[in-house]
C-alpha positions as CSV (number, residue, x, y, z in Angstrom):
1,M,28.1,-1.8,-22.9
2,K,29.9,-1.8,-25.5
3,K,31.1,0.4,-27.3
4,L,30.1,2.2,-30.4
5,L,32.4,5.5,-29.4
6,L,35.9,3.8,-28.6
7,C,38.0,2.1,-31.5
8,A,41.7,2.3,-32.5
9,T,43.3,2.4,-36.0
10,I,46.7,0.6,-36.8
11,A,48.6,2.2,-39.6
12,A,51.1,0.4,-41.9
13,A,54.8,1.4,-41.6
14,F,57.4,1.4,-44.4
15,T,61.1,0.8,-44.4
16,G,63.6,3.0,-46.4
17,G,66.0,2.0,-49.1
18,F,65.7,1.2,-52.8
19,A,62.5,-0.9,-52.1
20,H,59.8,-0.2,-49.7
21,A,58.3,-3.2,-47.8
22,E,55.4,-3.4,-45.4
23,E,56.7,-4.0,-41.9
24,A,55.4,-7.3,-40.5
25,K,53.3,-7.1,-37.4
26,P,54.5,-9.0,-34.3
27,D,52.7,-12.3,-33.6
28,N,51.4,-10.9,-30.3
29,E,50.3,-7.4,-29.6
30,V,49.0,-5.8,-26.4
31,S,47.5,-2.3,-26.3
32,F,45.9,-0.1,-23.6
33,N,43.4,2.8,-23.9
34,I,42.2,5.4,-21.5
35,G,39.9,8.4,-22.1
36,G,36.6,10.1,-21.4
37,V,33.3,11.0,-23.0
38,S,31.0,13.9,-22.4
39,E,28.3,11.2,-22.1
40,Y,28.5,7.4,-22.2
41,R,26.0,6.3,-24.9
42,Y,25.6,2.6,-25.8
43,R,23.2,1.6,-28.5
44,G,22.0,5.1,-28.4
45,I,20.9,5.1,-24.7
46,S,22.8,7.1,-22.1
47,Q,24.4,4.8,-19.5
48,S,25.7,7.8,-17.5
49,R,22.6,9.8,-16.8
50,L,23.6,12.2,-19.6
51,D,26.7,13.0,-17.7
52,P,30.4,12.5,-18.5
53,A,32.2,9.2,-18.0
54,L,35.7,7.9,-17.6
55,Q,36.7,4.8,-19.6
56,G,39.6,2.5,-20.3
57,G,40.6,-0.9,-21.4
58,A,43.3,-3.4,-22.5
59,D,43.5,-5.6,-25.6
60,Y,45.5,-8.6,-26.8
61,T,45.7,-9.8,-30.4
62,H,47.4,-12.9,-31.9
63,N,48.0,-11.7,-35.4
64,P,48.7,-15.0,-37.1
65,S,45.3,-16.5,-36.0
66,G,43.2,-13.4,-35.7
67,F,42.3,-14.3,-32.1
68,Y,41.8,-11.4,-29.7
69,A,40.7,-10.8,-26.2
70,G,40.3,-7.8,-23.9
71,T,38.5,-5.9,-21.2
72,W,37.0,-2.5,-21.0
73,L,35.6,-0.4,-18.2
74,S,33.4,2.7,-17.8
75,T,31.7,4.6,-15.1
76,I,27.9,4.4,-15.2
77,K,24.8,5.5,-13.4
78,W,22.0,3.5,-14.9
79,T,22.0,0.6,-12.4
80,K,21.5,3.1,-9.5
81,D,18.9,4.9,-11.5
82,A,17.0,1.6,-11.9
83,G,17.0,1.1,-8.1
84,G,20.1,-1.0,-7.7
85,S,23.7,0.0,-6.9
86,G,27.1,0.0,-8.5
87,D,28.8,2.7,-10.6
88,V,31.0,0.8,-13.0
89,E,30.6,-1.5,-16.1
90,V,33.3,-4.1,-16.8
91,D,33.3,-5.8,-20.1
92,F,35.2,-9.0,-21.1
93,Y,35.3,-10.2,-24.7
94,A,37.1,-12.7,-26.9
95,G,36.8,-13.6,-30.6
96,K,38.4,-14.2,-33.9
97,K,38.6,-12.1,-37.0
98,G,39.9,-12.5,-40.5
99,E,39.1,-12.5,-44.2
100,I,36.6,-14.7,-46.0
101,A,37.7,-13.4,-49.4
102,K,39.4,-10.3,-50.8
103,D,37.9,-7.2,-49.1
104,V,35.4,-9.4,-47.2
105,S,36.1,-9.7,-43.5
106,Y,34.5,-11.5,-40.6
107,D,34.5,-11.2,-36.8
108,V,32.9,-13.6,-34.3
109,G,33.0,-13.7,-30.6
110,V,31.4,-13.4,-27.2
111,L,31.0,-10.4,-24.9
112,T,30.1,-10.3,-21.2
113,Y,29.0,-7.1,-19.5
114,V,29.5,-7.2,-15.7
115,Y,27.9,-4.7,-13.3
116,P,29.6,-5.5,-10.0
117,S,27.1,-5.5,-7.0
118,N,24.3,-4.1,-9.2
119,G,21.7,-5.7,-7.0
120,L,18.9,-5.4,-9.6
121,S,17.8,-9.0,-9.1
122,N,16.5,-7.7,-5.7
123,V,14.5,-4.9,-7.3
124,A,10.9,-5.6,-8.3
125,G,10.5,-5.7,-12.1
126,F,14.2,-6.3,-12.8
127,A,16.7,-9.2,-13.4
128,N,20.4,-9.2,-12.7
129,A,22.0,-6.6,-15.0
130,N,25.0,-8.8,-16.0
131,T,24.6,-9.8,-19.7
132,T,26.4,-12.1,-22.1
133,E,26.0,-11.9,-25.9
134,V,27.5,-13.8,-28.8
135,Y,28.1,-11.8,-32.0
136,G,29.0,-12.2,-35.7
137,Q,30.0,-9.5,-38.2
138,V,30.7,-9.4,-41.9
139,G,32.4,-6.5,-43.5
140,Y,32.9,-5.4,-47.1
141,G,35.4,-2.6,-47.6
142,P,34.4,0.2,-45.3
143,A,30.9,-1.2,-44.5
144,Y,29.8,-3.9,-42.1
145,I,26.7,-5.6,-40.7
146,K,26.8,-7.1,-37.2
147,Y,24.3,-9.1,-35.1
148,S,24.5,-9.6,-31.3
149,H,22.4,-12.2,-29.6
150,A,21.8,-12.3,-25.8
151,V,22.3,-15.8,-24.3
152,T,21.2,-14.4,-20.9
153,N,18.7,-11.8,-19.8
154,L,19.5,-8.4,-21.4
155,F,20.6,-5.6,-19.1
156,G,18.2,-6.2,-16.3
157,F,15.0,-6.9,-18.4
158,I,13.1,-9.9,-17.0
159,D,12.6,-12.9,-19.4
160,S,14.7,-11.1,-22.1
161,K,17.0,-14.0,-23.1
162,N,17.3,-14.2,-26.9
163,S,17.1,-10.5,-27.4
164,G,19.0,-9.2,-30.4
165,Y,20.8,-6.2,-31.8
166,V,21.4,-5.4,-35.5
167,D,24.2,-3.0,-36.2
168,I,24.9,-1.6,-39.7
169,G,27.6,1.0,-40.4
170,A,30.5,2.2,-42.4
171,S,33.5,4.5,-42.0
172,F,35.3,6.6,-44.6
173,E,38.3,8.9,-44.7
174,V,36.7,12.2,-45.9
175,A,39.9,14.3,-45.6
176,P,43.5,13.5,-44.6
177,G,43.2,12.1,-41.0
178,Y,39.5,12.7,-40.7
179,T,37.2,9.6,-40.5
180,L,33.5,9.8,-40.9
181,G,31.5,7.1,-39.2
182,L,27.9,6.2,-39.9
183,H,25.7,3.8,-37.9
184,A,22.2,2.6,-37.6
185,G,20.9,-0.1,-35.2
186,R,17.9,-1.8,-33.9
187,Q,17.6,-3.2,-30.3
188,T,14.9,-5.9,-29.9
189,V,14.1,-6.7,-26.3
190,K,12.5,-10.2,-26.0
191,N,9.1,-10.2,-24.2
192,N,9.5,-6.5,-23.5
193,S,8.5,-5.1,-26.9
194,A,7.8,-1.6,-25.5
195,Y,11.5,-1.2,-24.9
196,T,12.5,-2.1,-28.5
197,Y,13.9,0.8,-30.4
198,N,16.1,2.0,-33.3
199,D,19.2,4.2,-32.9
200,W,21.6,6.1,-35.1
201,K,24.9,7.9,-35.1
202,I,26.9,10.2,-37.3
203,G,30.4,11.0,-36.1
204,V,33.9,12.3,-37.1
205,N,37.2,11.2,-35.6
206,K,40.6,12.9,-35.8
207,E,43.9,12.2,-34.0
208,F,45.7,15.2,-32.5
209,F,49.0,14.9,-30.5
210,G,48.5,11.1,-30.2
211,V,44.9,11.4,-28.8
212,N,41.9,10.3,-30.9
213,F,39.2,12.9,-30.6
214,G,35.6,12.2,-31.7
215,L,32.4,14.2,-32.1
216,A,29.2,12.5,-32.8
217,V,25.5,13.2,-33.1
218,I,23.5,10.2,-31.5
219,G,19.8,9.7,-31.3
220,T,17.0,7.1,-30.9
221,N,13.3,6.6,-31.3
222,A,13.1,4.9,-27.9
223,N,10.0,5.3,-25.7
224,E,10.4,8.7,-24.0
225,Q,8.3,7.5,-21.0
226,L,10.4,4.4,-20.4
227,Y,14.0,5.4,-21.0
228,V,14.3,8.1,-18.5
229,T,16.5,9.3,-15.6
230,P,15.0,9.6,-12.0
231,A,14.6,13.3,-12.8
232,G,12.5,12.3,-15.9
233,K,15.1,13.2,-18.6
234,F,14.9,11.1,-21.8
235,T,18.1,9.0,-22.0
236,G,17.7,8.3,-25.7
237,K,17.3,11.9,-26.9
238,T,19.4,13.3,-29.8
239,N,22.6,14.7,-28.4
240,L,26.1,15.7,-29.3
241,V,28.8,13.5,-27.7
242,F,32.5,14.4,-27.5
243,S,35.2,11.8,-26.8
244,A,38.9,11.7,-26.3
245,V,40.9,8.4,-26.2
246,K,44.6,7.7,-25.9
247,T,45.9,4.3,-27.0
248,F,49.3,3.1,-26.2
């Protein structure tokens, strides 16, 4: 689920001489990322039973058109905790981004979360965990607002098609190389209102030796009786999450 803790920044390069010109990006770019987190949180809820997770992905961008596509994977534990099986999440996404006007950006696309052999459709009270959402985002300067809409059942909830998630955030460079990220979100679960909740995140990222390190405080107001591990631990509790990601 995807993926408020893992993003890469592309910096502009300059050529030497009497005049400095911005180096043009290639038409086609491919990048890869690999890393880990002290806990995999998505929309504020732990997907890894409050334990560490390994993650990685690959991305393609066609710069002239703004088209992009990619895949991303993470180890998980929540499908087993719900009574099913599987220990990995595989995401596939594609979309298009660009500018509406000066300093006003847009991003639209589709994202599918796949949980191989999750088996939740055979568990009473659950639907298949696989989920597809369409999304749209508008940004202004460092701030953005994004809406994701489920066109299937949402993460195993029965009759939850048309659930939605609102994501509002911003990022600022607060010191050379240090980026402060702010986020607030609201997950609405269609026909399962007891599972609807708000989440928030405050984090700082800094690159050292080519690795992007992040430290974030994440929390929710989710129902403490519903979002729990088999041992009864609240998966939406406020927690400090550490991440380290290498992009190449």
